[in-house]
N, C-alpha and C positions, 0 to 999 in steps of 0.2 A: 394033075396039079392045076392045069388051066381050068378044068371044070370046078375045082375047089375055089379058085379065086373068083370065078364068075358067080358062084353061089354066094360067097361072102359079100360081094359087092351088091348083089341083088338083095340080100338080106338087109344090109344097112340102108339101102335106098328105100326099101319098103318101110323100114323102121322110121326113117326120117319123114317119109310121106305120111305115115300114120301119126307121127308126133305132130307135124304141122297141122294135120287135119284135126287132131285133138286140140291143138292150141287155138286154132281159129274158132273152134266151137267152145273152148274154155275147159280148163282142168281145175277141179276143186277137190282138195284133199282135206279132210277134217284134221288129221294130225299124222305125223310120221316123225321118225327120228333116225339118225344114223350117227355113228361115232359119238361126239359130245354135243351134237346139235339136236334140238327138239323144236319141231315146227307144228303149229296148230292153225286151223282155219286158213289153209293155203289155197289161193286162187290165182291162176295165171291164164292169160288169153293173148292171142296174137291178133293185132290189127295191123297198122302200119309197122308198129313196133310192139314190143311186149308190154302187156299191162299186168302189173303185179299188185295183188292185195294180200296182205298177211296180217293176221291179228296178233300173232306172237311168235317171236323167234328167240330162242334162248340158247346161248353158247356158253358151255362150261369149260373153263380152262384152268389147269393147275398153275400155269405160268402167270405171274403177276407182273405187269408192266406199269411203270410209273409214267404218267402222262399229265398233260395239262392242256389248256385250251388252245395254246399255240400249236403244239404238236398234233393235237386232234384236228384242228382246222387244216393243218398241212396235209394230213392223211386224207381227209375228206375231199379236199380240193384236188389232190393227186388222183383219187379214185373216180371222181365225178365224170371226167371225160369218157372213161370207159363205160360207165353206167349209161350215159346219155346215148351212146352208140346203139344200145340194144333195147333200152326201155323208153316207152312213151310216157307211161304213168307208173308211179310206184307209191304205194301207201302201206306203210308198216306201222301199225299202231304201237307195237312195243318190240323193240329190239334190245335184248339184254345180252351184253358181253361182259362176263365177269360181274363186277359190281357197277357197271355203267349201263344205264338204260337210254335208249334212243327212241325218238319218234321221228319218222321220216315221211314227208309228203313231197311228191314230185309230180307235177303236171304242167300243162301249158301255162297256167296262171301263176304258179308259185312253186318255189322250192323251200320247203320248211324242214328244218333239222333242229332237234332239241335233245340234248343230253345233259349230263352233270357239268359239262364244261362250256357248252356252246348252246346258244339259242339263235338260230339263223332263219330269217324270213326274207326271201328274195325272189324276184322275177328273173327267169333265165332266158337268154336269147342265144341261139347257136348260129354263128356266122362263120361259114367256111371252117377254118381250123381254130376258131375262137369261140369261147363261151363267155357271154356277158351277163353279169349278175347286176340287176338293179336292186340294190339292197334296200329293203325296207328297214331292216335292223339286223345288226350282228352284235350279239352280247356275249362277251367272254366272261363267264360267271366267276371264275377264280380270280381274275384281274379286275372285275367290276368295271369293265370298259365296254362301252357301246359304240358301234360304228353305224354309219349309213353312207350311201353313196353308190359308186359303181366299181365293179370288179371285172376286169378282162382277163380271161385265161387263154393264153396262146399255147395250144397243144403242140404246134409244130416247133416253136422256139422254147417250149417249156418255160414260159414266162407268165407272170401274173402282175397286173397293175391295178392299183386301187386308188380311186379319187373320191374323197368324201370328207366326212366329219367324224370326229371322235369326241366322245363325251366321257369324262372321268371326274367323278365328284363334281366340283364347281368349275372344272376346266372344260371349255368347249374350244375345239381346235379344228382347223382345216388340215387334212392329212393327205399325203401322197405317198403310196407305197409301191415299190417295184420289187417283185420277188422272183427269184429263180429257184432252181432246185436246191441250191445250197445257201443262198444269201437273200436277205430281205433288206432293202434300202428304204429308209423312212425319212420323209420331209414333212415338217409340221409348222403351222402358224396358228397361234391361239387368239382367242378373244380375251379381254381382260378378266383376271381372276384374282383372288385374294392371297393365296399362298401356294407354295409348292411342296407342302409337307407330304402330299400324296406320293412324291417320288421316293419317300422312305421305303414304300412297299415295292418299288421297282428297282431302285439302285441302292446297293449296300455300300455305305460310306463310313470312314473312320469317325469317331465322335467329334473331333475338332471340326472336320469338314461339315458334318451334320449341323453343328451349332451355327456355323456361318450360313449354311444353306437354308436352314429351316427356322432358326431361333433369333438370329441377330438382325434380320431384315423384315420389315413390314411395309405394306403399300399395295398399290394396284398393279398386279403383274400382267404383263403381256409378252408372250413369246413371239418375237418378230420373225425368227426363223430358227429351226432346229433340224439338224440332219444327224441320222444315226444308221448304223448297219447292224443287222442281227444274223448271227451264225445259226442257220437252221439245222445244220448237222449236229453242232454241239449245244444247240439250244441256249445261246447266250448272246448278250450284246457285245459287239466289238467296241471296246472302250475308246481305242484310238480314233475310231471313226466319228465319234460324237463331236459335233460342233454346232454352235448356234449363237443367237443374239436375243436379248430380251431387254425390256424396259420396265422399270418399276416407277410409276408416277407417285409423287408425294411420299417418297420412300423415307422411312425412319430406320436408320441403321445404328446399331449399338456396337461400339468397338470393344467394350468390356462390360461385364455384368455389373461392375461397380460404378459405371459411368452413365450419365444421361444419354439419351438418344441424340443422334445428329439428324437434323431435319434437312431434306434436300428437295429440290424441285423434281428431280428424277434420279434414278440410278440406272446407268447403262451397264448391262451385263453381257459379257461375251464368254464363250467357252470354246476352246480349241486345244488339241493336243493335251488333253487332260488338265488344262489350266483354265481356271475360272477367274475372270477379271470383273471387278465391281468398281466402276468409275462414278464418283459422286459429282452430280451436277448441281452447282450452286448450293453446296452444303453449308449449313449454319449450325454452330455449336454454341449454345448460350449467347446468341447474338454476335458470334464471331464467325467470320467467313473462313472456310477451309477449302477454297477453290483449289483444284488440282490434287485433292486427296483421293486415294483409291485403296482397294483391297484386292490382292491377287492370291489365289489358292493354286499352288503348283502341285502337279501329281495328285489331283483331287481325290482319286479313288485308291491311292496307294498308302497303306498304313505305314509302310517302311520309309517311303520317300516323300510323303506329303508334307507340304509346308505352306503356312499362311504368311503372306507379306502384307503388312499394314503400312501404308504411306500417308503421312499427315503433312499437309502443306498449309501454312498459315502466315498471314501478314498482320500480326496483332501484337499486343503486349503479352509478355510472358507473365501473365497474372495467375491467380489461383486456378481459374478455370482451365487454362492450358496446362498448367503444371499438374493438375489433377489427372489429366490424361496420361502424362508421363508417370505419375506416381502409381497409377493403376497397374502399370507394367513394371513396377519396382524400380523406376528411374527417378532418383531424387536429385533435383537441382535445388540447392539450398539458397534460393533467391526469389524475389518477387519484383517484377517490373511495374512501376507505378505510372510512368509516362513514356512517350515515345513509341516506336514500333520495333518489331523484330520479325525479320523474314526467316521463318522456320520451316525446315524440311526434315522430316524424320521417317526413316524406313526401319521397320521392325519385322524380323523374320522369326516365325514360330514353327519349328518342326513338330510333326504329329507325335513323334516318339519323345517321351519324357527324358530319355537318356541323352538326347541331343540338346545342346545348349542353344538358346535363342541368340540371335545376333541383332545388334542395333547400330545404326549409323544415322547421325543427325548433323545438320548444318544450321547454325543459328547466326544471323547477321543482325546485330543490335545497332540501332540508330537513334541518337539523340534521346537517351533513356535515363530516367531516374529509377535507380535500382535499390532495393532494400534487402539486406541480409540480416535476418533476426532483428528487425527494427533499426538496423544500421544502414542509413541511406547514403547513396553517393550517385554521382552523375557520370554517364559514359557517353561520349560523343560517338565513338565507333567501337565495335567489338566483334570478333569472329570466334564462335564457339563450335568446336567439332566434337561430336559424340561418337566414340567407337566402343561399342559394347559397354563395359563398365568404366571406361576411361574417357574423360572429357579433356580436350585440349582447348585452352583459351589462348588465342593468338592475337598479339598486337592490340590488346584491349585497353582502351583509354579509361582511366579511373580518375575522377575528380571529386573531391570532398570539399564542398563550399569553396571558399577562397584559400583554403589551407593547403591542399595537396592536389597535384596534377601529375599523373604518372602513366606509363604504359607497362602493362604486365603480360607475361607469358607464363601460363600455368598448365600443369597436368593434374587433373582431379580424378581420383578413383571413387566412383559412385558407391562402391561396396563399402569401403572404409570411410568414405567422405573426407579423405585427406588429400591434400594437394601440395605440390611444391613447384617452384619455378624461379623466375627472376623478375624483379621490378626495376624499371628505369624511371627514376623519380625526376621528372622535369622541374618540378617546383614543389617544395614543402615549406610553407611559410606560416609562421605563427607570429602575429604582431600584437603588441600591447599599445593601443593608441595609434597615432598616425606615423610616428617617427621611430618607435622602438621595435626593432626586430628581435623577437625572442629566439626564433629559429628560422633559418633561411638556407635550405638545402636545394641545390640546383644541379641537374645532370649527374645524379648519383645512382649507380647501379647497386642493387643489393639482392642477395638471395632471400626468397620469401617462401614460407610454408603456411598452409592453412589447414584447419581441422574443423569440419562442420558438424561433428557429432554433438547433438543436443545444443551445444554452445558453439559459437563461431570463434575459433582461435587463429590469430594471424601472428606470424613471427617474422620480423625483419632482422635477419641474422646480423648483417653488417652494421646495423644501427643499434643492436642489443635491445630491440624494442619488441614487446609482445602485446598483442591486442586480443581481448576476449570479449565477444559480444553475446550477452545473454539478456536477462532483464535489464542489465546495465551494460555499458561499454567500459571494459577495464583496459587501461593502457599502462603497461609496466615498462619502464626504461631502466634496465638493470645496470647500465654503465653510462653515466652522463658524459664520460670522456669520449664516447663514440660520437656524440652529437656536439661536443664542445667546439670543434672547428667550424661549425655552421651556426653558432649562436653568438651574436654580438653581446647579448645580455650576459651570458655565462662568461664571456671573455672580460667584459667590463667589471664584473664582480668576482672574477677568478674562480668560478665554480667549475672545476674540472674533474670532480669525483663525486660519487654518490649514486642515488637511484631515486626514482619517483614512481608512485602508483596512483593512477587516476581512475575514478569511478564516475562514469558519465551516464546520467539518466536521460537527459535531453540537453538542448542548448541552454536551458535556464536552470539546470540542476546538475551540479558536478561537485564531487568531493575528491580529496586526494590526501595521501600521506607520503612523506619523502624524507630521505636522509641526504643532506647536502654537505659537501666538504670541499675545502680548498678555496673557499671564497675570500674576498677581501672587503668585508663589510667594516665600516668604521665603528665597531662595537667591541666591548670587552666585558668580561665577567671575572671577578676575583683577580683583577690585574693581568689577565691573560686574554689574548685576542681570541674571539670566538670564530673559529674556522670550520666548525661543523655544527649542524643543527638537525634535530629530529622535529619535523613540522607536520601539522595536519591542516586541512583547510577545506573550504567548500565554496561553490559559486551557485547562488540561488536567486533567480529573478534579477539578474544583473548585479547582484550584491556579492562581493567576494570577501571571504573571511579566512584568514591564515593565522595559525597559532603554533608556537613551539609547544612541545608536549608538556613542558613544565609551566606553560602559560606565562612565562616572563616576557615573551614577545608575541604581540598580536597585531595583525594588520586587517583593516576593513576597507574595502573599496566599494563605494556606492557612487553618489554624485561626486564625492571627494575621496581621497585616499586618507585613511586614518591609521596612525601607527601608535601602538601602546607598548611602552617599554617599562619593565619593572626589574629592579636589581641588575640593570644592565648599564654599562658606561658607554657614552657616545664620544667618539673622537672626531674632532674637526681639525684637519690639517689644511695646509695652504691649498693643496690639490683639490680637496673637496670644496673649499670655499670658492675657488675660482671656477669650479664646474657649474655652480649655481643650481637652482631648482626650477624645473620647467613644467611642473604640474601642481595643481592645487592639492593640498593635503592638510591634515591635522595630525599633530604629534603630541602624545601624552606620555610624560615621564613620571615614574614613581620610584623614589628611593634610588636614584641614579646619579651618576657623575658625568659631567660634561668636561671633556678634556680638549682645550683649545691650545694647540702648540704645547707649551710647557706649563700652562695654567690648568688647574683642576677646580671645577665647581661642583659642589655637592648639592643635589637637587632633591628636596623632600617631595616636591611635586612640580610639574611644569606642563603648560599647555601651549602648543605652538600651532598657529593657523597660517596656512599659506594660501592666498587667494589672489589670483591674477598677478602673480609674481610679487605680491605684497605679503610680507611675513609679519604677523602680530603674535605676541607671546605673553604669557603670564606664568611666573615661576616663584616658588618658595625655595630660596637657595640657603643652604646651611653649611656649617663647617668652613666658612669663608676664611681665607687668609689674605685679607686686603690691607693695604697700608692706610687704614682709616680707623678712627675710634670715635665713639660718641659717649659723652659724659665719662670720659676716661675708661670706658669699657670697650673691649675689643668687639668689633662688629663681626659676628659669626653667622648671623642669619639675616636675610633680607627678603622682602616680598617685592618682586619686580614686575613691571609691565613694560612693554616696548613694541617696536615694530621695525621692520627693515623694508625700505621702499626706495626705489631708484638708487640703489647702492648706498643708501644712508641708513645707519643703524641708530635708533633712538631707544634709550633705556632709562627708566626712572623708577624710583620707589613709589609705592602706592601713596605715601605721604608727600611725594614730590620734593623731598629734602635732599635727594641725590638724583641728578639728571646727567646722563651721559649720551653724547652723540658722536658716532663714528662715521667718517666718510672715507673715501678711498685713501687720501693722503693726510687726513686731519682727524684730530680727536678733540672733543670739547667736554669738559666736566664742570658742572655747577654743584656745589655742596652747601648745605646750611646746617650748622651745628655739628659737623664732623671734623675731627682733627686729622690732618694729612701728615703721614709719616714718610720720611725720605732718608735713605742711608747712602753712604758712599758706595757700599756694595751694590745697591740697586743701580747706581750710575755706571759702575764698572761693568755690570752684567747686562745691562739693558741695551738692546739694539732695536730701537723702536722703528716700526715700519711707517710711522706717521711723520710727515714733514712739518705739519703745522699742529701745534699743541696749544690749546686754550684751557686754562684752569681758573675758575672763579670760586671764591669762597665767601661765606657770610657766617659771622659768629663761629668762625673756624680758625684753628691755629695750624701752623706748619712746624713739624717736629723733625729735627735732623738727628740721625743716628740714635734714635730712641732716647735722646738726652736733651738736646738743645731745642728749646721751644721758642718759636716766633709767634707772639700773640698777635691776633688780627681780628678786628671787628669786621673787616672785609679785606679781601686781597684779589689780585688779578695777575695771572702769569700767562705770558704769550711767548711761545717758542716757534721761531721760523728757521728755515734752513740757513739764513744769513743774518738773523738778528734774534735778540732776546729782550724781553721786557718783564720786569717784576714791579708791582706796586702793592704796598701793604700799608694799612692804616690801623692804628690801635690808639684809641682815645686821642691825645694830642700828637701822637707819634706818627710821622710820615716817613716811609722808606721807599726809595725807587732804585731800580737797577736797569741799566740800558746797555745793550751791546749792539753796535751799528754794523752795517754791511762791511765796513772796513776793519771790523774787529776791535773798534775802539769802545772802551768801557767807561761808563760814568755811573758812579754810585753816590747817592745823597740821602742823608737822613738827618732830621732835626727833632728836637724835643723828645729825645729818647729818655724816658723816665726810668726810675729804679725797677719798677715792675717788669717793664719790657726787657731791660738788660738782664736782670736776675733770672728771668725765664730762659733767656738764651744760654746763660752759663750754668743753669740748673743749680744755682746756689745763691745765697744772699750776699752778693758781692757789693752791690751799690745800695745806698740808702739816701733817698732824697737826691737833689741835684738834677743836672741836665747834661746830656751828651749830644754833640753834633759830629757827624761824620761826612766827609767828602773825599772821593777818590776818583781818579781818571787815568787813562792810559790804555795799555793793552794787557793781556793776561800775563805776559812775561815782564812787564814794566809798568806796574800799576802803582802810581804815587798817590798818597792820600794823607789826610790830616784828621785828627780826632781832637776835639776841644771839649774839656770837662769843666763844669762849673758847679761849685757848692755841693760836692758829693762826698759822702763817707764811703770808704772802701774797706772791706774786711774779708777775712776768710780766704785770703790768697796766700799761697805758700811763699811766694817771693816776698810779698809785703811782710808777712809774719817774721820771716827770717831777718829781714832788714831792720824791722822795729826792735827785735831782740838785740840785734847788733848795736843799734843806736843807743839803747838804754844803758849799755855798758861803756860806750865810747867816751863820754866826757871825763870820767874818772881816769881813764887811761891816758887821755891827752894832758889833762891838768888837774890834779887832785884838788887844787885850791878853788877850782871852778865848779866842782861837783855839786856843792850845796846850792849856789844860785841856779845852776842848771836844772836840778831836780825841782826846785821851787817854781821855776818858769814853766816846766812841763806840766806840773800839777795845776797851774793856774790857767793853762790853755784848754778851753773846752773842746771836746771832740777828739782829744789825743788820749789813746790808751794803748795798752800793750798789744791788742789784737786788731785795732782799727786805725784808719788814717783818713783824715778829712782833707779833701782837695778843695781849696778855695777856687783855684783855677789851674788848668793844666793844658798842655799842648803836646800832642804826639804826632810826629811826622814819620811816615813809613814808605817803604817800597816793597812791592810783592812780585815774585817771579814764580809762575807755576812750573816753568821748565826746570828751574833750579830747586823748586820746592823750598824757597827761602823767603822769610819775612825779615827785611832789613829795617830796623828802627833807627832812622837817621837822627832823630831828635826826640828826647823824652824829658820834658820840663814840667815840673809841678810846683805850685806854691801852696804849701799847706800850713796849718796852724801848728807850729812847733818844729817842723822839719820840711825842707824842700829837697827835690831831686833834680838832678841835671845830668843827662847821660845819653848813651846810644848803645845799640847792640844788634845782634842777629839771632833769629830763631830758625833752626832747621826743622821744617814741617814734616819731614820723614821720620826723624827720631825724636821730635819735640824737645830738643836740647837748645839751651840758651847760652850765649856768650856775650856778656854785656859789661861795660864800664860805666859806673854811675858815681857822680859826686854827691855826697851827702852834706847838706848845709843845715846846721843845727845850732843851738845856744843863741837863737835869734833874739831873745829878750836881753841877754847879757850883751850881745853885740850892739843892740840899740842904745843901751845905757852908756857903754864905753864909746860908742860911735859918736855920741853927742859931745864928747870932750876932745877938743883938738889936741893933737900930738899924741895924747894917751891912746886914742883909738888906733892910731897908726902903730904905736909901740905894741899894743896887745893884739890887734886884729889883722894888721897888715894892710896891703894896698886895697883889697876888696872889702875891707871892713866887715868880715864874716869869719865864722869858724866852720871849716869844711874838712872833709876827708874823701878819698876816692876808694871805691870798692869794685871788685870784679865778681860777676855772677857767672857761674858755669854749672852745667849739669841739666837734669831734666826740669821741666817746668813744675812738676809735682814736688820736687825737693831739691832746689838748686843749692849749690855750695857757694859760700861767700869767702873771698880772700881779700886782704887789704895790706897796705904798707903802714899800718898804724904805729908800729914800733919806731920806725924811722921818724915819723912825724913827732912822736913823743920826745925823742932825744934832741930833735932839731928845734923844739920850741924855745928853750932858753937862749940858744944861739941866735935865733931869729929875733927874739925880743931885744937882745943886746944890740944886734945889728940895727934894729929899727930905732933904739934909743939914740944911737950915734947919729942917725939921719933925721931925727925928729925935729931939730931946729928948722931944717929946710921944709919939712911938711907943715910946720906951724906957719912959716912964711907963706906957703901956698894957701893955707886956710885963710890967712889974713887977706891975701890978694884975691881971693875968690876962686882959686883953682878947685877948691873942694866942690863947688857947684857943678863944675864940669865933670868931676868924678861922679857926683850923684846922677848927672845926666847919663853918663856912660853906664852906670849901674842900672839905671832905669831901662836902658836899651837891652841889657843882658837879661832882664826879668821878662819872662813870657807871660803876657796877660791873656786871659780867655777873650774870645770874640763874643760880642753881644749880638 
């Protein structure tokens, strides 16, 4: 056994010695093969170490292994230390392993390796346990990456370090790699380059991440630092290990494909924990600064959990440029900011997966802004707008529209439906017409509000029953005027508490509307009914306002002045309206209208009223008048009038100036020429004039009482004061005056009243010729007066006619023997007939009492041709009944003849030397009844004659002694003669 061992040892020793001897001398083999290996032109020699030259080595293997440049490089580096221990030089022209061919050169100057994955050229230094590669180049063919620099391989620690540069497409970077058996750590700093699209071949990212990484950013890239770890066992990058920073100078970033790029000074990029942050430095979007904006991509490489966060920060107007950014992400804010600023911050989160919803949060702080919603502009001092996904919250937003409305609103707006609702606190809602007229004044009113921004802007103020629609026009609909009635002085003044109104507003200079108004208290009527409701239309264009009822009977135009046109509409002016006055300039045009002033009605064919600086001028054609005046005995129904009202004085006159009226606060003055003035007792009883002073002057005009009794006048003047009255009237030679003093004393005087003047008063031919004088004085309840009549014929009086008929028959009744001379005497007296009576002179004394309605005729004496009257009586003015006792003195011719014969005159005529009888008048003035004691007188005549025969001697003696003259004197005193 021992011998066998010794033999074997000796054999191997000899074999080794033989082998080394062969190696030192060199071994060359043309070709050989074993197993799956084929070798040709093999040469090996031993020097200090082995020297190997092989032309071709081919290894055939049925096993196919997937490899790449990284795995191949790893294998080669792991194998190299072992090779360097034994070989000094190696030159293999062709090494084929499967489908991979190698060329290997190893000597003191260079280590060269080339295959389908790697091309390596390097100088190798061996120091202790380390091998140092001075890389001329290392090209990873499948990655298209080239390296240079230095590689240290520590055999003892199984560690590799690489310091050098890497070249990939247009990327040039300094790189530091530390590699162990299982892990490679990579640190990289680059030179500037144009894009990072090359990473598409290295890193597999979801589409959204790729678009942000490679498509949305342009500029000059520079990787400031990049750290990554590579799992050599699993041959993959450890994603959580990747971190780094980069800067992109002059970066242009596009947030959305439909938006313009954002220009920046630079873009700071950082990556850590699978999160990519893009911070925009001095970003400008369409000349708007977006400082503070950034993009973050969380879970960059995770298709399931990846998310892009876009944060936009702006301090600018919310104009179209900013709103387009929101619109690109389907965020529709239905407004445009024209002035002011908005501090806006918007964070949008976009998950990679389409099944997940994006989330949006934004804060907008509006300051001192003019905002427009579909051409509807308003002002907002402050507003806070919060956007949460599709919901916008508007908090404590100030809303001010011109000087009309100032409110604070709180709203919730759904951007999907573009509908919102909330509450408005109206601080002030003021609509004024002029400086002093408040049409609408709402203060501190809360109301529910809803808005709809679909195509058109629709705003609803629920508590005010008001709807606003903003499209090409602004439509304002107030469905119930009663909702705003408490806040409208105008509606209260005119009592409009019902109805609705629709406004169409194009701009401040172009507005139209239609409305139904009800419950107002306008002083207008139609068909004798108050107009308390109207359908109206109107428009405002270039400061000109036009309003019209739908039947066009009422029109209003407001330009420099207010013009009102009324047709077929009656206007009512009561005391309240007259006292209210008119405070604005206007023109009023009336057609076929009636003007009702208190109880008076004036029919107007046409009228024009102009009010200018509180002066009212007017021109009117008035018809269907019912005035107490006539012209040429024709009723005055139509008048063409002009006039004015100034300083509370109303002046009216006809165009011919034949009627002039002036009205003041407490006085009225009327001048007429050629008009007859009518006055009735009914007018006096019904009239309660507001005027204290009344002046009436007339020329060629008459005064007619109770449609019957006419006072002719060439001119007259009437003055009525609260404590006095004066009337003066002249007609030809007739003068008439009436005075009532402050102490209620009355004085009436008239002279030279002719038959024409008197007959006109009595409306019949009572007087013919002659002259009448009247005088009366006292007070209204004790007015004493006298009437003196001279040379007048009186006829056509019922009382007189009845008396004359009575007289015609009385002489025969008294004494048949005297009938013939009596009749002869009457026939020979001119002026006496059956129906007329001539007064040579007459005297009537009377007393009038208004309180008693009694005319007391204290004395009635007339001397006529043929018969005289002597009596007294009373007339009840309420019943027009008379009660009078009158002595009739007749047969005056007979009495004259007999009276010339002494004693005989006493025997036949008695003491008074006349034939007389007494009658009593009772009944109405139109047909009085006459009663008398004529029968008694007839029986007593013979007895009286006999008695006087017995006493005649004494009378004869008296005649002789001259007593008869005294009797004549007494008789003369008993006869009333007219005053001259």
